[in-house]
C-alpha positions as semicolon CSV with decimal commas, in nm:
position;residue;x (nm);y (nm);z (nm)
1;M;-0,001;-0,001;-0,008
2;P;0,165;0,334;-0,108
3;E;0,200;0,596;0,156
4;R;-0,069;0,869;0,134
5;V;0,061;1,203;0,048
6;P;-0,103;1,493;0,247
7;A;-0,315;1,740;0,062
8;P;-0,177;2,082;0,008
9;V;-0,211;2,326;0,295
10;L;-0,382;2,669;0,235
11;V;-0,251;2,948;0,453
12;S;-0,492;3,228;0,585
13;L;-0,247;3,502;0,624
14;N;-0,453;3,753;0,831
15;G;-0,822;3,670;0,833
16;G;-1,022;3,925;1,032
17;R;-0,743;3,995;1,264
18;G;-0,628;4,342;1,364
19;A;-0,332;4,504;1,519
20;A;-0,441;4,398;1,863
21;D;-0,384;4,033;1,772
22;G;-0,007;4,078;1,770
23;A;0,280;4,200;1,539
24;A;0,300;3,859;1,378
25;V;-0,024;3,901;1,187
26;P;0,057;4,079;0,847
27;L;-0,172;4,368;0,758
28;S;0,012;4,618;0,542
29;P;0,097;4,504;0,184
30;P;0,464;4,476;0,234
31;D;0,405;4,258;0,542
32;V;0,148;4,053;0,355
33;V;0,392;3,991;0,060
34;E;0,684;3,903;0,297
35;S;0,453;3,668;0,507
36;A;0,319;3,494;0,185
37;L;0,658;3,428;0,046
38;A;0,783;3,277;0,367
39;A;0,467;3,058;0,408
40;V;0,509;2,930;0,046
41;A;0,866;2,855;0,114
42;A;0,760;2,665;0,416
43;G;0,527;2,456;0,206
44;A;0,192;2,643;0,159
45;G;0,024;2,532;-0,164
46;E;-0,233;2,822;-0,159
47;V;-0,258;3,169;0,003
48;L;-0,568;3,339;0,131
49;V;-0,557;3,710;0,215
50;H;-0,797;3,969;0,346
51;P;-0,681;4,290;0,172
52;R;-0,682;4,616;0,376
53;T;-0,688;4,984;0,316
54;P;-0,389;5,190;0,454
55;C;-0,599;5,245;0,774
56;G;-0,629;4,875;0,826
57;R;-0,996;4,828;0,719
58;E;-1,079;4,525;0,517
59;S;-1,168;4,614;0,168
60;L;-1,281;4,473;-0,171
61;S;-1,207;4,779;-0,364
62;P;-1,024;4,716;-0,693
63;R;-0,774;4,983;-0,579
64;V;-0,684;4,771;-0,273
65;V;-0,727;4,412;-0,411
66;G;-0,548;4,478;-0,755
67;P;-0,225;4,632;-0,627
68;L;-0,188;4,378;-0,349
69;L;-0,236;4,083;-0,593
70;E;0,014;4,237;-0,835
71;A;0,265;4,293;-0,559
72;M;0,236;3,925;-0,436
73;R;0,270;3,795;-0,789
74;G;0,551;4,028;-0,873
75;A;0,738;3,921;-0,563
76;G;0,721;3,561;-0,673
77;V;0,421;3,417;-0,493
78;F;0,315;3,187;-0,769
79;V;0,078;2,959;-0,588
80;P;-0,300;3,011;-0,622
81;L;-0,409;3,332;-0,450
82;S;-0,745;3,370;-0,277
83;V;-0,928;3,675;-0,156
84;S;-1,205;3,667;0,107
85;A;-1,521;3,830;-0,023
86;G;-1,717;3,859;0,305
87;I;-1,920;4,103;0,490
88;G;-1,597;4,205;0,693
89;A;-1,494;4,382;0,375
90;E;-1,835;4,492;0,254
91;P;-2,149;4,453;0,463
92;D;-2,402;4,517;0,181
93;P;-2,456;4,224;-0,060
94;A;-2,519;4,465;-0,354
95;G;-2,198;4,639;-0,270
96;R;-2,009;4,312;-0,264
97;L;-2,135;4,227;-0,618
98;E;-2,036;4,566;-0,738
99;R;-1,695;4,542;-0,589
100;V;-1,612;4,209;-0,753
101;R;-1,758;4,309;-1,076
102;S;-1,522;4,603;-1,078
103;W;-1,202;4,410;-1,005
104;T;-0,939;4,476;-1,263
105;V;-0,688;4,223;-1,122
106;L;-0,840;3,886;-1,045
107;P;-0,748;3,639;-0,776
108;D;-0,740;3,261;-0,857
109;R;-1,012;3,197;-0,594
110;A;-1,255;3,391;-0,372
111;V;-1,399;3,284;-0,045
112;V;-1,789;3,307;-0,023
113;H;-1,956;3,254;0,307
114;F;-2,281;3,073;0,266
115;A;-2,393;3,196;0,620
116;E;-2,407;3,546;0,474
117;P;-2,682;3,707;0,260
118;G;-2,637;3,711;-0,111
119;A;-2,379;3,418;-0,120
120;E;-2,540;3,245;-0,414
121;E;-2,536;3,553;-0,637
122;L;-2,191;3,649;-0,535
123;G;-2,061;3,300;-0,615
124;R;-2,217;3,308;-0,956
125;A;-2,071;3,668;-1,021
126;L;-1,726;3,544;-0,941
127;L;-1,755;3,237;-1,155
128;A;-1,872;3,446;-1,437
129;R;-1,550;3,647;-1,400
130;G;-1,333;3,334;-1,409
131;V;-1,270;3,332;-1,031
132;A;-1,298;2,996;-0,857
133;V;-1,510;2,979;-0,552
134;D;-1,452;2,831;-0,201
135;A;-1,795;2,792;-0,068
136;V;-1,757;2,822;0,321
137;V;-2,004;2,633;0,526
138;P;-1,981;2,619;0,909
139;L;-2,077;2,291;1,081
140;G;-2,114;2,201;1,436
141;G;-2,186;2,541;1,575
142;E;-2,500;2,749;1,607
143;D;-2,519;2,845;1,230
144;G;-2,842;2,729;1,072
145;A;-3,013;2,671;1,405
146;G;-3,280;2,935;1,332
147;P;-3,590;2,906;1,109
148;E;-3,406;3,006;0,785
149;P;-3,215;2,734;0,590
150;G;-2,875;2,682;0,713
151;P;-2,554;2,745;0,521
152;L;-2,513;2,384;0,407
153;A;-2,882;2,369;0,293
154;R;-2,814;2,683;0,101
155;F;-2,516;2,540;-0,069
156;L;-2,689;2,227;-0,160
157;A;-2,969;2,438;-0,310
158;W;-2,727;2,632;-0,513
159;P;-2,770;2,497;-0,867
160;V;-2,411;2,533;-0,966
161;R;-2,196;2,222;-0,984
162;D;-1,852;2,256;-1,117
163;P;-1,585;2,045;-0,946
164;A;-1,314;2,216;-1,136
165;R;-1,403;2,561;-0,995
166;I;-1,598;2,512;-0,679
167;R;-1,461;2,377;-0,345
168;L;-1,664;2,311;-0,035
169;A;-1,478;2,464;0,266
170;V;-1,624;2,332;0,580
171;E;-1,553;2,520;0,901
172;L;-1,584;2,279;1,187
173;A;-1,643;2,389;1,540
174;A;-1,484;2,070;1,664
175;A;-1,298;1,766;1,499
176;D;-1,620;1,558;1,467
177;P;-1,553;1,257;1,239
178;A;-1,937;1,193;1,227
179;L;-1,982;1,535;1,074
180;V;-1,732;1,479;0,810
181;A;-1,866;1,127;0,743
182;G;-2,201;1,282;0,660
183;L;-2,038;1,488;0,385
184;R;-1,980;1,186;0,173
185;W;-2,329;1,213;0,014
186;L;-2,274;1,571;-0,086
187;P;-2,209;1,671;-0,448
188;P;-1,879;1,562;-0,581
189;V;-1,671;1,878;-0,528
190;P;-1,340;1,893;-0,367
191;L;-1,331;1,938;0,015
192;L;-1,131;2,161;0,248
193;L;-1,163;2,124;0,633
194;F;-1,055;2,397;0,872
195;G;-1,115;2,504;1,231
196;R;-1,044;2,822;1,435
197;E;-0,848;2,871;1,747
198;A;-0,886;2,561;1,979
199;A;-1,050;2,368;1,694
200;A;-0,776;2,445;1,432
201;W;-0,524;2,165;1,501
202;P;-0,776;1,880;1,579
203;V;-0,952;1,967;1,258
204;L;-0,632;1,973;1,062
205;R;-0,540;1,627;1,201
206;L;-0,895;1,504;1,093
207;A;-0,847;1,663;0,743
208;A;-0,526;1,474;0,714
209;R;-0,695;1,145;0,799
210;C;-0,975;1,212;0,552
211;G;-0,754;1,313;0,277
212;A;-0,910;1,653;0,253
213;A;-0,734;1,975;0,194
214;A;-0,653;2,167;0,515
215;R;-0,606;2,540;0,612
216;T;-0,389;2,703;0,873
217;G;-0,239;3,051;0,935
218;L;-0,274;3,348;1,172
219;G;-0,611;3,425;1,027
220;D;-0,733;3,106;1,200
221;V;-0,513;3,037;1,494
222;L;-0,232;3,216;1,690
223;R;-0,078;2,918;1,850
224;L;0,119;2,618;1,755
225;P;0,007;2,263;1,832
226;D;0,203;2,273;2,161
227;G;0,046;2,587;2,270
228;R;0,337;2,838;2,201
229;P;0,247;3,155;2,025
230;A;0,315;3,136;1,644
231;R;0,580;3,382;1,543
232;S;0,471;3,373;1,180
233;N;0,258;3,209;0,918
234;A;0,554;3,020;0,791
235;E;0,593;2,855;1,140
236;L;0,220;2,750;1,127
237;V;0,252;2,608;0,773
238;A;0,562;2,413;0,876
239;A;0,378;2,266;1,182
240;A;0,061;2,191;0,974
241;R;0,271;1,990;0,719
242;D;0,416;1,791;0,998
243;V;0,078;1,731;1,157
244;A;-0,065;1,641;0,819
245;A;0,210;1,400;0,736
246;V;0,166;1,213;1,064
247;G;-0,208;1,190;1,014
248;A;-0,182;1,071;0,649
249;A;0,093;0,813;0,748
250;A;-0,124;0,681;1,026
251;T;-0,419;0,637;0,801
252;S;-0,212;0,459;0,540
253;G;-0,079;0,230;0,808
254;S;-0,420;0,133;0,936
255;R;-0,525;0,001;0,600
């Protein structure tokens, strides 16, 4: 039985973090570029960034997104680049559509949160522009507990099925194998699993055992598996690759 190779790790460089979360979190374009280069050198296969204005506010403006993407690619970040297209950058669904339709420089992928209003139309607009979509669906928490359809139901009702350009990114509140097992009946699109803070490392181990893509980075977690504060995204990526390799090897050995 050949040894299972861990799926590539996506690095979330900064997420919704701010200056209060520590100097390790890259916010300015130069810091984002430097952090991305180091994370890729450490083994990240994809990079996710939340672009920010000079005052630190998240933004989907083409005047913010375009120059940042160009700076990253110009510096040699040649892995797929993703941008988060969420309410943190633009609260109004119509405003988000207007922003992504006005982009002059396109990312490879964009993150669309199916817990947010307007996700379906936003996803279609991105696909129409040639941008692949990570459809984020939270599981195991309180999302979807109200009378409206939950994020997973909204994704399943979305009449767009394109495995080459759509990935289901499941945010798990805890590393629950039963929840992941229940995803096997979903439409055949690639799967990425991730968690935040205390759930980040257990979910990454679960992703390795399942053969799913995984995500780490200061946007999701500020500490290493042993509890020490992470000094950089590169340090988190290196740790994630070690964790994923152990999980993949254990799965191969159990067969």
